[in-house]
N, C-alpha and C positions, 0 to 999 in steps of 0.2 A: 634538556642535557640527552647529545643521542650517544648510541653503544661507544662511535666510533670518539667520543672527547670522554668518554671513559677515564680514570687516574687510576693506574695501576698503584698498589703498591708499596712498590718500589721507586718510582717518579716520586708518590706523593711523602716515601723517607729521604730520600736526597733535596726537597721543598723545603723541609719542617722548619726550616733556621729562619731563609729567606720571605717562609708565610710568616713565621714570625715575628719578624723585621719588617713586613710588610713593605718588602723587596721585589714582587711578583707584580704583573701587570694585572689589572682589574678582572684578567676572563681566566686566569691562572691562579690570583684566591679563589676565586667563583670554584672556578674546579676545582684545587685542592678540599674547602671546607665541603664542598659535598662531597669528597670521598674520609671530609672523616666524618662526617654524621652518618655515613652508613658500613664503617670499617673500625671498629673496636682494639682491634692490632693499632693499625695505625693513630686512631684518639687517642689512646693510652700509652703510647712515644711520645706524640704531643703533650700533653699533660705534663708528661713526662718533665717532659724538655723545658714549656713555659716555666714552669716550679723554678726547674734548676735555674734559669735568667732572672725568674723574678728574688730569688733565694740572691743573685748577682748582685743584684743593682738594689738589694737593699744592704747588701755589706759593702756596695761604692758608697751608700750615703752617709752611712757612720765615719766614716775614713774620710780626716782630714789631712789635707796635699799640703803642704811644707811655703809657705807665701814665697820661697824664693823661685820655686816651678812652677807656682801660677803666674809670677810674673812672668818668668821667660815664656812662660805659652802664649801670655798673653800679646808677649811684645811679638815670636814668631807668626801670632794672627795678625798683627794691627800688619807685621810688614808682606805676608801673605797677599793680601788684602790688597796694597800698595805697591802689589805689584815686583816686590824686590825679593830680598833677601838677608839674615843679619847673619 
């Protein structure tokens, strides 16, 4: 990485959510990852964000959706895949 490729803390902070969701290009993932390796403040923020997401995901796995909701979602997905709407 050249000095011109360096990511600022502001850039890293703005992209942490996308980094966590792997919604960045491979190059951006590498740049943000490299910044997180050398910046304790941004790494701490990243760990906090990751722990929040992990907690939300864990809670969502324990919540059971009502059967009628699951049925409706399945119908909407099927309609979307077939090109129509219900």
